[in-house]
N, C-alpha and C positions, 0 to 999 in steps of 0.2 A: 641647370642645376642650382638649387638654392644654396646660399652661403650662410655660414654662422661663424660666430667668434667663440673662441675657448681659451682658457688659461689653464695652467697646471694646478690641480686641486690638492693632490697628495701624491706621495711616492710610497709604494707598498714593500715591505720586507717580510717574507715569510721566514720564521725563525725556528730553530731547534728548541729553543727555550724563550718563548716570547717575554715572559716576566723578567728574566735575567737580562735579556737584551735591552728591554725597555729601561731597566735601572741603569744600564751603561750610558744610554742616550740622555737620560735625566742628569746624571752626575757629570759626564764628560762635555756634553754640548749644552747643558743648561735648559733642555727641553722641559716642557710642562705637559702633563696629561690633560688632554681636552675631553677625552672620552675612553671609557673601558666598558667592555661587555660583562665583566666579572664572571665569565665562564672558566672552566678548567679544561685546558689552559686558557688564559685570557688573550683578548686582542685589545689593542690600544690605538688611539690617535693621539700623536705627540705634536706639539707645536714648538717650533724653534724660536728663540728670543727675538731674532730679527726678522721673523716671517718664515713660512714654509710648514708644511705638515707631513709627517712621516706616520704611516700606519704600520705597526708591528702585529703580525698575527701568527698563529701556529702553523708551521709547515706540515703539509700532508705526507711528504717524503723528503729524506735527506738528499743532499748533493755532496759530492766528495770535494769539490774545489770551486769556490764561487769568485775567486779574486782575479784570474787573468783578464786584463782589460781589452785584449784582442779578440775575445770570443764574441760571436753573434749575440745580439740581444742587448738589453739594458745592462750596463756593465759598472756604472759607478754613480755616486751621489755627490754632486759638486756643491760645496759649501762657500759661498761667496764671503770674503773677509776684506776689511780695509787694509790690514797690514799683515802680510803672510808670516813674517817673522815673529810678530807678536803673538799670533794665533799658534803657531807651532810651538813657541816656548810655553804657552799656557797649557797645550795639550801634552807636551813632554813632561812638564810639571805634574800633571794629573796621571802620568804613567803610560801614555800612548807612545808606542815605539814607531820611529820612521825608519824604513830600510832603504829608501831611495832618495836621490838628491832632488832638490828643487829643479823644476823643468820649465821650459817656455810653454805658455798657454796657447792653444789654437786661438786665433783672433787678438792675440796681444796679452801680456801680462805673464804671470808666473803661476805654476801649480805645484802642489806637494801632496803625494799620495799617502794613504795610510789605510789601515783596516780596523773594523770593529771586532769584537771577540768572536763573532761567528764567521769571519772571513770576508765579509762584505766590503768592498772597495769604495772608500770615500776619498775626496780630495779638497784641500783648501784651494781656492782660486782667487787671485788678486789681479784685478784689472786696472789698466791705466785710467785716469780721468777722463781721457778722450780716446776711447778704443779706435783703432784703425789709423790713428795719426802716427806720422813717422816718429821714431824714438831715438 
């Protein structure tokens, strides 16, 4: 079997309102538009300030609840931050509500879950400088 290497290129979010959801990611996460197709409704590739690309495109059909983290499949978008408390404070100041407490992160560190306006689950993740080392 031949081997190949791969890295994560982008994460896709199918949206009820792709233009409105894109505006939220621009305003709240400081993303910039890398590309749009100018269709109606439009699709976008957004670049996050510290790296990473999110594709937002029109959904073909709605779902009733996208947030529960225990469901099968892709469940959340994790955003690496240097200081979880600072990031949470900035998001709260921008109007993002947090309904769960900070939790331990698998592999070390802390996480804080929140949702975008369409109910997609995101979380901030703060990792120790030396993951896996005794704390």
